[in-house]
LODRENKOL-573716 format. One record per residue: x, y, z of N, C-alpha, C in turn. Coordinates in pm, 1 decimal. Layout:
<nodes>
<node><n_u>X</n_u><n_v>Y</n_v><n_w>Z</n_w><ca_u>X</ca_u><ca_v>Y</ca_v><ca_w>Z</ca_w><c_u>X</c_u><c_v>Y</c_v><c_w>Z</c_w></node>
...
</nodes>
This chain:
<nodes>
<node><n_u>83.5</n_u><n_v>-117.6</n_v><n_w>0.0</n_w><ca_u>0.0</ca_u><ca_v>0.0</ca_v><ca_w>0.0</ca_w><c_u>89.0</c_u><c_v>125.3</c_v><c_w>0.0</c_w></node>
<node><n_u>60.3</n_u><n_v>216.8</n_v><n_w>-92.2</n_w><ca_u>137.6</ca_u><ca_v>341.5</ca_v><ca_w>-100.9</ca_w><c_u>71.6</c_u><c_v>449.9</c_v><c_w>-17.1</c_w></node>
<node><n_u>149.4</n_u><n_v>511.8</n_v><n_w>69.1</n_w><ca_u>100.5</ca_u><ca_v>622.7</ca_v><ca_w>149.3</ca_w><c_u>165.4</c_u><c_v>750.2</c_v><c_w>99.3</c_w></node>
<node><n_u>85.9</n_u><n_v>854.7</n_v><n_w>87.9</n_w><ca_u>139.1</ca_u><ca_v>986.0</ca_v><ca_w>53.6</ca_w><c_u>60.3</c_u><c_v>1089.1</c_v><c_w>133.4</c_w></node>
<node><n_u>88.7</n_u><n_v>1215.3</n_v><n_w>109.3</n_w><ca_u>25.8</ca_u><ca_v>1322.2</ca_v><ca_w>186.9</ca_w><c_u>-33.8</c_u><c_v>1426.2</c_v><c_w>94.0</c_w></node>
<node><n_u>-147.6</n_u><n_v>1476.7</n_v><n_w>131.6</n_w><ca_u>-209.0</ca_u><ca_v>1589.8</ca_v><ca_w>64.5</ca_w><c_u>-182.7</c_u><c_v>1710.7</c_v><c_w>152.9</c_w></node>
<node><n_u>-109.9</n_u><n_v>1806.0</n_v><n_w>99.6</n_w><ca_u>-80.7</ca_u><ca_v>1928.0</ca_v><ca_w>174.8</ca_w><c_u>-168.4</c_u><c_v>2038.1</c_v><c_w>118.1</c_w></node>
<node><n_u>-240.3</n_u><n_v>2105.0</n_v><n_w>206.1</n_w><ca_u>-326.9</ca_u><ca_v>2215.3</ca_v><ca_w>166.5</ca_w><c_u>-273.2</c_u><c_v>2344.4</c_v><c_w>226.6</c_w></node>
<node><n_u>-260.7</n_u><n_v>2444.2</n_v><n_w>140.8</n_w><ca_u>-213.3</ca_u><ca_v>2576.6</ca_v><ca_w>182.9</ca_w><c_u>-331.2</c_u><c_v>2671.5</c_v><c_w>167.3</c_w></node>
<node><n_u>-375.7</n_u><n_v>2729.0</n_v><n_w>279.1</n_w><ca_u>-488.0</ca_u><ca_v>2822.5</ca_v><ca_w>277.9</ca_w><c_u>-431.0</c_u><c_v>2963.6</c_v><c_w>271.0</c_w></node>
<node><n_u>-458.0</n_u><n_v>3031.2</n_v><n_w>160.3</n_w><ca_u>-398.5</ca_u><ca_v>3161.9</ca_v><ca_w>134.5</ca_w><c_u>-505.0</c_u><c_v>3270.0</c_v><c_w>124.5</c_w></node>
<node><n_u>-477.1</n_u><n_v>3386.4</n_v><n_w>179.0</n_w><ca_u>-572.0</ca_u><ca_v>3497.0</ca_v><ca_w>166.8</ca_w><c_u>-570.6</c_u><c_v>3552.1</c_v><c_w>24.5</c_w></node>
<node><n_u>-683.6</n_u><n_v>3602.6</n_v><n_w>-19.9</n_w><ca_u>-690.8</ca_u><ca_v>3667.4</ca_v><ca_w>-150.5</ca_w><c_u>-648.7</c_u><c_v>3814.3</c_v><c_w>-140.7</c_w></node>
<node><n_u>-631.0</n_u><n_v>3862.7</n_v><n_w>-15.7</n_w><ca_u>-584.8</ca_u><ca_v>4000.5</ca_v><ca_w>5.6</ca_w><c_u>-476.5</c_u><c_v>3998.7</c_v><c_w>112.3</c_w></node>
<node><n_u>-378.1</n_u><n_v>4086.3</n_v><n_w>97.1</n_w><ca_u>-270.7</ca_u><ca_v>4099.6</ca_v><ca_w>195.5</ca_w><c_u>-324.4</c_u><c_v>4163.8</c_v><c_w>322.5</c_w></node>
<node><n_u>-242.8</n_u><n_v>4165.7</n_v><n_w>426.2</n_w><ca_u>-281.7</ca_u><ca_v>4222.2</ca_v><ca_w>554.9</ca_w><c_u>-325.6</c_u><c_v>4367.7</c_v><c_w>547.1</c_w></node>
<node><n_u>-274.9</n_u><n_v>4441.5</n_v><n_w>448.2</n_w><ca_u>-311.5</ca_u><ca_v>4582.8</ca_v><ca_w>433.5</ca_w><c_u>-434.8</c_u><c_v>4601.8</c_v><c_w>344.5</c_w></node>
<node><n_u>-496.8</n_u><n_v>4490.4</n_v><n_w>300.4</n_w><ca_u>-616.8</ca_u><ca_v>4497.8</ca_v><ca_w>217.8</ca_w><c_u>-591.5</c_u><c_v>4493.8</c_v><c_w>68.1</c_w></node>
<node><n_u>-463.6</n_u><n_v>4505.6</n_v><n_w>28.2</n_w><ca_u>-428.4</ca_u><ca_v>4501.7</ca_v><ca_w>-114.5</ca_w><c_u>-451.9</c_u><c_v>4360.6</c_v><c_w>-169.2</c_w></node>
<node><n_u>-522.2</n_u><n_v>4347.7</n_v><n_w>-282.4</n_w><ca_u>-545.7</ca_u><ca_v>4214.6</ca_v><ca_w>-339.3</ca_w><c_u>-413.9</c_u><c_v>4145.8</c_v><c_w>-377.6</c_w></node>
<node><n_u>-408.9</n_u><n_v>4015.1</n_v><n_w>-356.7</n_w><ca_u>-294.3</ca_u><ca_v>3935.5</ca_v><ca_w>-402.8</ca_w><c_u>-318.3</c_u><c_v>3911.5</c_v><c_w>-551.9</c_w></node>
<node><n_u>-219.8</n_u><n_v>3942.2</n_v><n_w>-633.7</n_w><ca_u>-238.1</ca_u><ca_v>3935.0</ca_v><ca_w>-779.7</ca_w><c_u>-250.3</c_u><c_v>3791.3</c_v><c_w>-829.8</c_w></node>
<node><n_u>-321.2</n_u><n_v>3778.1</n_v><n_w>-941.0</n_w><ca_u>-333.1</ca_u><ca_v>3647.8</ca_v><ca_w>-1007.5</ca_w><c_u>-194.4</c_u><c_v>3598.9</c_v><c_w>-1047.5</c_w></node>
<node><n_u>-108.0</n_u><n_v>3690.2</n_v><n_w>-1087.7</n_w><ca_u>29.1</ca_u><ca_v>3653.6</ca_v><ca_w>-1125.8</ca_w><c_u>103.6</c_u><c_v>3592.4</c_v><c_w>-1007.7</c_w></node>
<node><n_u>85.0</n_u><n_v>3646.9</n_v><n_w>-887.4</n_w><ca_u>151.3</ca_u><ca_v>3591.7</ca_v><ca_w>-769.2</ca_w><c_u>107.6</c_u><c_v>3447.6</c_v><c_w>-749.2</c_w></node>
<node><n_u>-25.3</n_u><n_v>3421.1</n_v><n_w>-758.8</n_w><ca_u>-75.6</ca_u><ca_v>3284.6</ca_v><ca_w>-742.2</ca_w><c_u>-19.2</c_u><c_v>3192.0</c_v><c_w>-849.8</c_w></node>
<node><n_u>-13.5</n_u><n_v>3239.1</n_v><n_w>-973.5</n_w><ca_u>39.3</ca_u><ca_v>3156.9</ca_v><ca_w>-1083.2</ca_w><c_u>186.3</c_u><c_v>3123.5</c_v><c_w>-1061.7</c_w></node>
<node><n_u>264.2</n_u><n_v>3221.5</n_v><n_w>-1018.5</n_w><ca_u>406.9</ca_u><ca_v>3197.1</ca_v><ca_w>-993.2</ca_w><c_u>426.6</c_u><c_v>3101.3</c_v><c_w>-876.0</c_w></node>
<node><n_u>344.5</n_u><n_v>3114.6</n_v><n_w>-772.7</n_w><ca_u>354.0</ca_u><ca_v>3024.9</ca_v><ca_w>-657.5</ca_w><c_u>317.4</c_u><c_v>2882.1</c_v><c_w>-698.4</c_w></node>
<node><n_u>214.4</n_u><n_v>2867.5</n_v><n_w>-779.6</n_w><ca_u>174.6</ca_u><ca_v>2736.0</ca_v><ca_w>-828.7</ca_w><c_u>286.1</c_u><c_v>2673.1</c_v><c_w>-912.2</c_w></node>
<node><n_u>350.4</n_u><n_v>2753.1</n_v><n_w>-996.7</n_w><ca_u>464.0</ca_u><ca_v>2705.2</ca_v><ca_w>-1076.9</ca_w><c_u>578.4</c_u><c_v>2659.1</c_v><c_w>-986.8</c_w></node>
<node><n_u>606.5</n_u><n_v>2736.6</n_v><n_w>-883.0</n_w><ca_u>713.3</ca_u><ca_v>2701.1</ca_v><ca_w>-788.6</ca_w><c_u>684.9</c_u><c_v>2564.5</c_v><c_w>-725.3</c_w></node>
<node><n_u>562.6</n_u><n_v>2544.5</n_v><n_w>-678.2</n_w><ca_u>527.4</ca_u><ca_v>2417.3</ca_v><ca_w>-614.6</ca_w><c_u>525.4</c_u><c_v>2303.4</c_v><c_w>-715.7</c_w></node>
<node><n_u>476.3</n_u><n_v>2330.4</n_v><n_w>-835.8</n_w><ca_u>474.8</ca_u><ca_v>2227.8</ca_v><ca_w>-940.6</ca_w><c_u>615.8</c_u><c_v>2183.0</c_v><c_w>-974.9</c_w></node>
<node><n_u>707.7</n_u><n_v>2277.8</n_v><n_w>-980.1</n_w><ca_u>846.5</ca_u><ca_v>2244.4</ca_v><ca_w>-1008.9</ca_w><c_u>908.1</c_u><c_v>2157.4</c_v><c_w>-901.6</c_w></node>
<node><n_u>872.1</n_u><n_v>2183.1</n_v><n_w>-776.9</n_w><ca_u>930.6</ca_u><ca_v>2108.4</ca_v><ca_w>-665.3</ca_w><c_u>865.3</c_u><c_v>1971.5</c_v><c_w>-646.0</c_w></node>
<node><n_u>732.6</n_u><n_v>1963.5</n_v><n_w>-665.7</n_w><ca_u>659.3</ca_u><ca_v>1840.5</ca_v><ca_w>-633.2</ca_w><c_u>602.5</c_u><c_v>1769.4</c_v><c_w>-755.3</c_w></node>
<node><n_u>624.1</n_u><n_v>1822.1</n_v><n_w>-874.8</n_w><ca_u>575.1</ca_u><ca_v>1756.3</ca_v><ca_w>-994.9</ca_w><c_u>430.5</c_u><c_v>1788.5</c_v><c_w>-1026.8</c_w></node>
<node><n_u>367.8</n_u><n_v>1872.8</n_v><n_w>-948.1</n_w><ca_u>230.0</ca_u><ca_v>1912.8</ca_v><ca_w>-973.9</ca_w><c_u>170.8</c_u><c_v>1982.9</c_v><c_w>-853.5</c_w></node>
<node><n_u>70.1</n_u><n_v>2063.8</n_v><n_w>-879.5</n_w><ca_u>-2.5</ca_u><ca_v>2134.1</ca_v><ca_w>-773.4</ca_w><c_u>-136.5</c_u><c_v>2176.0</c_v><c_w>-832.0</c_w></node>
<node><n_u>-235.2</n_u><n_v>2190.0</n_v><n_w>-746.7</n_w><ca_u>-369.1</ca_u><ca_v>2229.9</ca_v><ca_w>-789.3</ca_w><c_u>-409.0</c_u><c_v>2353.3</c_v><c_w>-712.2</c_w></node>
<node><n_u>-469.3</n_u><n_v>2449.4</n_v><n_w>-782.4</n_w><ca_u>-513.9</ca_u><ca_v>2570.6</ca_v><ca_w>-713.0</ca_w><c_u>-664.7</c_u><c_v>2584.7</c_v><c_w>-723.9</c_w></node>
<node><n_u>-721.8</n_u><n_v>2636.2</n_v><n_w>-617.4</n_w><ca_u>-863.1</ca_u><ca_v>2670.3</ca_v><ca_w>-613.3</ca_w><c_u>-867.8</c_u><c_v>2820.4</c_v><c_w>-582.6</c_w></node>
<node><n_u>-825.8</n_u><n_v>2898.8</n_v><n_w>-682.3</n_w><ca_u>-814.1</ca_u><ca_v>3043.1</ca_v><ca_w>-665.9</ca_w><c_u>-939.2</c_u><c_v>3112.2</c_v><c_w>-718.8</c_w></node>
<node><n_u>-993.2</n_u><n_v>3061.2</n_v><n_w>-827.5</n_w><ca_u>-1107.1</ca_u><ca_v>3128.7</ca_v><ca_w>-891.8</ca_w><c_u>-1239.5</c_u><c_v>3099.7</c_v><c_w>-823.6</c_w></node>
<node><n_u>-1244.9</n_u><n_v>2998.9</n_v><n_w>-741.0</n_w><ca_u>-1365.1</ca_u><ca_v>2969.2</ca_v><ca_w>-662.4</ca_w><c_u>-1324.9</c_u><c_v>2979.4</c_v><c_w>-515.0</c_w></node>
<node><n_u>-1298.0</n_u><n_v>3102.3</n_v><n_w>-468.9</n_w><ca_u>-1243.9</ca_u><ca_v>3117.7</ca_v><ca_w>-333.2</ca_w><c_u>-1343.2</c_u><c_v>3077.1</c_v><c_w>-225.4</c_w></node>
<node><n_u>-1287.0</n_u><n_v>3037.5</n_v><n_w>-112.0</n_w><ca_u>-1367.5</ca_u><ca_v>3006.5</ca_v><ca_w>4.9</ca_w><c_u>-1387.2</c_u><c_v>3131.8</c_v><c_w>89.6</c_w></node>
<node><n_u>-1488.6</n_u><n_v>3129.3</n_v><n_w>171.9</n_w><ca_u>-1514.6</ca_u><ca_v>3238.4</ca_v><ca_w>264.8</ca_w><c_u>-1481.2</c_u><c_v>3190.4</c_v><c_w>404.6</c_w></node>
<node><n_u>-1404.3</n_u><n_v>3267.8</n_v><n_w>475.9</n_w><ca_u>-1370.1</ca_u><ca_v>3233.9</ca_v><ca_w>613.4</ca_w><c_u>-1428.0</c_u><c_v>3337.2</c_v><c_w>709.1</c_w></node>
<node><n_u>-1484.0</n_u><n_v>3291.7</n_v><n_w>818.4</n_w><ca_u>-1533.1</ca_u><ca_v>3378.7</ca_v><ca_w>925.2</ca_w><c_u>-1472.4</c_u><c_v>3332.1</c_v><c_w>1055.3</c_w></node>
<node><n_u>-1430.6</n_u><n_v>3425.1</n_v><n_w>1140.5</n_w><ca_u>-1381.3</ca_u><ca_v>3388.4</ca_v><ca_w>1272.1</ca_w><c_u>-1405.9</c_u><c_v>3503.5</c_v><c_w>1368.2</c_w></node>
<node><n_u>-1412.9</n_u><n_v>3469.5</n_v><n_w>1495.3</n_w><ca_u>-1437.5</ca_u><ca_v>3569.3</ca_v><ca_w>1599.6</ca_w><c_u>-1305.9</c_u><c_v>3623.0</c_v><c_w>1651.7</c_w></node>
<node><n_u>-1300.2</n_u><n_v>3754.1</n_v><n_w>1669.3</n_w><ca_u>-1186.0</ca_u><ca_v>3820.7</ca_v><ca_w>1729.4</ca_w><c_u>-1243.5</c_u><c_v>3915.4</c_v><c_w>1833.8</c_w></node>
<node><n_u>-1246.9</n_u><n_v>3869.4</n_v><n_w>1958.2</n_w><ca_u>-1313.1</ca_u><ca_v>3947.8</ca_v><ca_w>2062.5</ca_w><c_u>-1461.7</c_u><c_v>3951.0</c_v><c_w>2033.8</c_w></node>
<node><n_u>-1517.3</n_u><n_v>4069.9</n_v><n_w>2022.5</n_w><ca_u>-1659.9</ca_u><ca_v>4084.6</ca_v><ca_w>1992.8</ca_w><c_u>-1687.3</c_u><c_v>4096.7</c_v><c_w>1842.4</c_w></node>
<node><n_u>-1581.1</n_u><n_v>4107.3</n_v><n_w>1763.1</n_w><ca_u>-1597.1</ca_u><ca_v>4126.8</ca_v><ca_w>1619.2</ca_w><c_u>-1589.6</c_u><c_v>3996.3</c_v><c_w>1543.1</c_w></node>
<node><n_u>-1664.2</n_u><n_v>3988.3</n_v><n_w>1433.8</n_w><ca_u>-1651.8</ca_u><ca_v>3877.1</ca_v><ca_w>1340.9</ca_w><c_u>-1566.0</c_u><c_v>3924.7</c_v><c_w>1224.1</c_w></node>
<node><n_u>-1457.8</n_u><n_v>3855.3</n_v><n_w>1200.4</n_w><ca_u>-1367.4</ca_u><ca_v>3886.4</ca_v><ca_w>1089.7</ca_w><c_u>-1407.7</c_u><c_v>3801.5</c_v><c_w>969.6</c_w></node>
<node><n_u>-1384.5</n_u><n_v>3855.0</n_v><n_w>850.8</n_w><ca_u>-1419.7</ca_u><ca_v>3785.5</ca_v><ca_w>727.1</ca_w><c_u>-1296.4</c_u><c_v>3782.2</c_v><c_w>637.0</c_w></node>
<node><n_u>-1279.6</n_u><n_v>3670.5</n_v><n_w>568.2</n_w><ca_u>-1165.3</ca_u><ca_v>3653.7</ca_v><ca_w>479.7</ca_w><c_u>-1208.1</c_u><c_v>3575.2</c_v><c_w>356.9</c_w></node>
<node><n_u>-1149.2</n_u><n_v>3605.1</n_v><n_w>244.5</n_w><ca_u>-1167.5</ca_u><ca_v>3525.8</ca_v><ca_w>123.3</ca_w><c_u>-1035.8</c_u><c_v>3453.8</c_v><c_w>100.0</c_w></node>
<node><n_u>-1043.4</n_u><n_v>3320.5</n_v><n_w>86.9</n_w><ca_u>-920.7</ca_u><ca_v>3241.9</ca_v><ca_w>75.4</ca_w><c_u>-917.2</c_u><c_v>3160.7</c_v><c_w>-52.9</c_w></node>
<node><n_u>-795.7</n_u><n_v>3131.4</n_v><n_w>-93.7</n_w><ca_u>-768.5</ca_u><ca_v>3038.0</ca_v><ca_w>-201.9</ca_w><c_u>-698.4</c_u><c_v>2918.0</c_v><c_w>-139.1</c_w></node>
<node><n_u>-714.3</n_u><n_v>2802.6</n_v><n_w>-200.2</n_w><ca_u>-649.6</ca_u><ca_v>2681.0</ca_v><ca_w>-150.2</ca_w><c_u>-559.4</c_u><c_v>2626.3</c_v><c_w>-260.2</c_w></node>
<node><n_u>-436.9</n_u><n_v>2595.9</n_v><n_w>-221.7</n_w><ca_u>-341.6</ca_u><ca_v>2529.9</ca_v><ca_w>-311.3</ca_w><c_u>-315.0</c_u><c_v>2391.5</c_v><c_w>-252.1</c_w></node>
<node><n_u>-323.3</n_u><n_v>2288.0</n_v><n_w>-335.5</n_w><ca_u>-299.3</ca_u><ca_v>2151.3</ca_v><ca_w>-288.3</ca_w><c_u>-180.2</c_u><c_v>2089.8</c_v><c_w>-361.2</c_w></node>
<node><n_u>-103.5</n_u><n_v>2014.6</n_v><n_w>-283.4</n_w><ca_u>13.2</ca_u><ca_v>1944.1</ca_v><ca_w>-335.2</ca_w><c_u>10.8</c_u><c_v>1803.0</c_v><c_w>-277.6</c_w></node>
<node><n_u>44.5</n_u><n_v>1704.1</n_v><n_w>-359.0</n_w><ca_u>62.5</ca_u><ca_v>1568.3</ca_v><ca_w>-307.8</ca_w><c_u>212.0</c_u><c_v>1542.1</c_v><c_w>-296.7</c_w></node>
<node><n_u>252.4</n_u><n_v>1485.8</n_v><n_w>-183.3</n_w><ca_u>394.6</ca_u><ca_v>1460.1</ca_v><ca_w>-158.9</ca_w><c_u>411.2</c_u><c_v>1321.5</c_v><c_w>-97.4</c_w></node>
<node><n_u>520.0</n_u><n_v>1256.2</n_v><n_w>-132.2</n_w><ca_u>548.6</ca_u><ca_v>1122.5</ca_v><ca_w>-78.5</ca_w><c_u>591.9</c_u><c_v>1129.5</c_v><c_w>67.6</c_w></node>
<node><n_u>656.6</n_u><n_v>1241.0</n_v><n_w>106.2</n_w><ca_u>703.4</ca_u><ca_v>1259.2</ca_v><ca_w>244.1</ca_w><c_u>654.5</c_u><c_v>1393.8</c_v><c_w>294.8</c_w></node>
<node><n_u>645.6</n_u><n_v>1407.1</n_v><n_w>426.4</n_w><ca_u>593.1</ca_u><ca_v>1530.5</ca_v><ca_w>484.7</ca_w><c_u>690.7</c_u><c_v>1647.5</c_v><c_w>483.6</c_w></node>
<node><n_u>813.3</n_u><n_v>1628.1</n_v><n_w>523.2</n_w><ca_u>915.2</ca_u><ca_v>1734.4</ca_v><ca_w>529.7</ca_w><c_u>865.3</c_u><c_v>1857.2</c_v><c_w>606.4</c_w></node>
<node><n_u>831.9</n_u><n_v>1842.0</n_v><n_w>736.4</n_w><ca_u>776.9</ca_u><ca_v>1953.4</ca_v><ca_w>814.1</ca_w><c_u>863.6</c_u><c_v>2078.0</c_v><c_w>813.1</c_w></node>
<node><n_u>995.2</n_u><n_v>2064.1</n_v><n_w>810.8</n_w><ca_u>1082.8</ca_u><ca_v>2181.9</ca_v><ca_w>812.9</ca_w><c_u>1065.0</c_u><c_v>2265.2</c_v><c_w>686.0</c_w></node>
<node><n_u>1045.5</n_u><n_v>2200.5</n_v><n_w>571.6</n_w><ca_u>1020.8</ca_u><ca_v>2273.1</ca_v><ca_w>447.0</ca_w><c_u>890.9</c_u><c_v>2353.3</c_v><c_w>457.4</c_w></node>
<node><n_u>784.8</n_u><n_v>2289.1</n_v><n_w>503.9</n_w><ca_u>654.2</ca_u><ca_v>2354.1</ca_v><ca_w>511.7</ca_w><c_u>653.8</c_u><c_v>2466.6</c_v><c_w>615.6</c_w></node>
<node><n_u>724.7</n_u><n_v>2448.2</n_v><n_w>724.6</n_w><ca_u>734.4</ca_u><ca_v>2553.7</ca_v><ca_w>827.3</ca_w><c_u>804.4</c_u><c_v>2676.6</c_v><c_w>768.8</c_w></node>
<node><n_u>912.8</n_u><n_v>2653.3</n_v><n_w>697.5</n_w><ca_u>987.4</ca_u><ca_v>2762.0</ca_v><ca_w>635.0</ca_w><c_u>901.4</c_u><c_v>2832.7</c_v><c_w>529.2</c_w></node>
<node><n_u>829.3</n_u><n_v>2754.7</n_v><n_w>450.1</n_w><ca_u>741.9</ca_u><ca_v>2812.7</ca_v><ca_w>348.5</ca_w><c_u>631.3</c_u><c_v>2895.2</c_v><c_w>414.4</c_w></node>
<node><n_u>572.4</n_u><n_v>2844.4</n_v><n_w>520.7</n_w><ca_u>466.9</ca_u><ca_v>2916.5</ca_v><ca_w>592.3</ca_w><c_u>518.2</c_u><c_v>3052.3</c_v><c_w>641.0</c_w></node>
<node><n_u>637.0</n_u><n_v>3052.2</n_v><n_w>700.0</n_w><ca_u>695.2</ca_u><ca_v>3177.3</ca_v><ca_w>750.6</ca_w><c_u>720.4</c_u><c_v>3275.7</c_v><c_w>636.8</c_w></node>
<node><n_u>767.9</n_u><n_v>3226.3</n_v><n_w>523.0</n_w><ca_u>790.1</ca_u><ca_v>3312.4</ca_v><ca_w>406.3</ca_w><c_u>658.1</c_u><c_v>3372.0</c_v><c_w>356.9</c_w></node>
<node><n_u>555.2</n_u><n_v>3288.1</n_v><n_w>348.3</n_w><ca_u>424.8</ca_u><ca_v>3336.3</ca_v><ca_w>300.4</ca_w><c_u>365.0</c_u><c_v>3438.7</c_v><c_w>396.0</c_w></node>
<node><n_u>381.4</n_u><n_v>3417.3</n_v><n_w>525.3</n_w><ca_u>330.9</ca_u><ca_v>3514.1</ca_v><ca_w>623.1</ca_w><c_u>396.7</c_u><c_v>3650.0</c_v><c_w>602.7</c_w></node>
<node><n_u>526.9</n_u><n_v>3649.6</n_v><n_w>574.6</n_w><ca_u>597.2</ca_u><ca_v>3775.7</ca_v><ca_w>547.9</ca_w><c_u>550.0</c_u><c_v>3838.6</c_v><c_w>416.1</c_w></node>
<node><n_u>548.0</n_u><n_v>3758.8</n_v><n_w>308.8</n_w><ca_u>512.9</ca_u><ca_v>3810.5</ca_v><ca_w>176.3</ca_w><c_u>371.0</c_u><c_v>3866.6</c_v><c_w>171.6</c_w></node>
<node><n_u>279.3</n_u><n_v>3801.7</n_v><n_w>242.6</n_w><ca_u>138.7</ca_u><ca_v>3840.3</ca_v><ca_w>234.9</ca_w><c_u>93.1</c_u><c_v>3921.2</c_v><c_w>356.0</c_w></node>
<node><n_u>186.0</n_u><n_v>3958.3</n_v><n_w>442.0</n_w><ca_u>156.5</ca_u><ca_v>4039.6</ca_v><ca_w>561.0</ca_w><c_u>44.3</c_u><c_v>3978.8</c_v><c_w>645.3</c_w></node>
<node><n_u>63.5</n_u><n_v>3851.8</n_v><n_w>682.0</n_w><ca_u>-36.6</ca_u><ca_v>3778.7</ca_v><ca_w>759.5</ca_w><c_u>20.3</c_u><c_v>3735.7</c_v><c_w>894.0</c_w></node>
<node><n_u>-64.6</n_u><n_v>3735.2</n_v><n_w>995.1</n_w><ca_u>-21.9</ca_u><ca_v>3684.6</ca_v><ca_w>1126.3</ca_w><c_u>-2.8</c_u><c_v>3533.8</c_v><c_w>1121.1</c_w></node>
<node><n_u>-90.9</n_u><n_v>3465.8</n_v><n_w>1046.2</n_w><ca_u>-80.8</ca_u><ca_v>3320.1</ca_v><ca_w>1039.6</ca_w><c_u>-135.5</c_u><c_v>3269.4</c_v><c_w>906.7</c_w></node>
<node><n_u>-57.8</n_u><n_v>3185.8</n_v><n_w>841.8</n_w><ca_u>-100.9</ca_u><ca_v>3111.8</ca_v><ca_w>722.8</ca_w><c_u>-115.0</c_u><c_v>2967.1</c_v><c_w>767.8</c_w></node>
<node><n_u>-222.3</n_u><n_v>2902.3</n_v><n_w>726.8</n_w><ca_u>-243.7</ca_u><ca_v>2761.9</ca_v><ca_w>763.8</ca_w><c_u>-196.3</c_u><c_v>2672.7</c_v><c_w>650.2</c_w></node>
<node><n_u>-107.8</n_u><n_v>2581.0</n_v><n_w>684.9</n_w><ca_u>-67.1</ca_u><ca_v>2472.9</ca_v><ca_w>594.5</ca_w><c_u>-95.4</c_u><c_v>2345.3</c_v><c_w>671.1</c_w></node>
<node><n_u>-179.1</n_u><n_v>2260.8</n_v><n_w>612.6</n_w><ca_u>-217.2</ca_u><ca_v>2137.9</ca_v><ca_w>682.5</ca_w><c_u>-194.9</c_u><c_v>2018.3</c_v><c_w>591.4</c_w></node>
<node><n_u>-178.8</n_u><n_v>1902.1</n_v><n_w>652.9</n_w><ca_u>-151.3</ca_u><ca_v>1780.1</ca_v><ca_w>577.2</ca_w><c_u>-245.5</c_u><c_v>1669.2</c_v><c_w>620.8</c_w></node>
<node><n_u>-282.8</n_u><n_v>1587.8</n_v><n_w>523.8</n_w><ca_u>-362.9</ca_u><ca_v>1468.9</ca_v><ca_w>550.1</ca_w><c_u>-291.8</c_u><c_v>1350.8</c_v><c_w>487.3</c_w></node>
<node><n_u>-294.3</n_u><n_v>1239.5</n_v><n_w>556.6</n_w><ca_u>-237.4</ca_u><ca_v>1118.9</ca_v><ca_w>499.2</ca_w><c_u>-334.9</c_u><c_v>1063.7</c_v><c_w>396.5</c_w></node>
<node><n_u>-280.3</n_u><n_v>1021.4</n_v><n_w>284.4</n_w><ca_u>-362.1</ca_u><ca_v>963.0</ca_v><ca_w>176.9</ca_w><c_u>-318.4</c_u><c_v>819.4</c_v><c_w>157.4</c_w></node>
<node><n_u>-415.1</n_u><n_v>732.0</n_v><n_w>152.5</n_w><ca_u>-388.4</ca_u><ca_v>593.5</ca_v><ca_w>117.8</ca_w><c_u>-446.3</c_u><c_v>571.7</c_v><c_w>-21.9</c_w></node>
<node><n_u>-359.9</n_u><n_v>549.7</n_v><n_w>-118.4</n_w><ca_u>-404.0</ca_u><ca_v>529.8</ca_v><ca_w>-256.1</ca_w><c_u>-466.7</c_u><c_v>391.8</c_v><c_w>-268.1</c_w></node>
<node><n_u>-590.1</n_u><n_v>387.4</n_v><n_w>-313.0</n_w><ca_u>-664.1</ca_u><ca_v>259.7</ca_v><ca_w>-321.3</ca_w><c_u>-653.0</c_u><c_v>199.1</c_v><c_w>-458.6</c_w></node>
</nodes>
């Protein structure tokens, strides 16, 4: 049985200052991941809506999801990438999560 991982990167469609993240930025990021992992999938054009509570306020976010399948997890790579994305997109926290996949 082959085990691999699905890594999902939840990215904001706007930077911390409200400036939209360009389509070109998403395309270049997808190319970068495709080059490293042999492929990547983006869900940029059908963004998700995120809501969360911050004190008494409800915050709203529009997100894109990028997915990559990898044979190994390499947590140090993903941690470093997360920190880079937080800086580039002016975010307090970017979520990168992984699920184990069992290919049937």
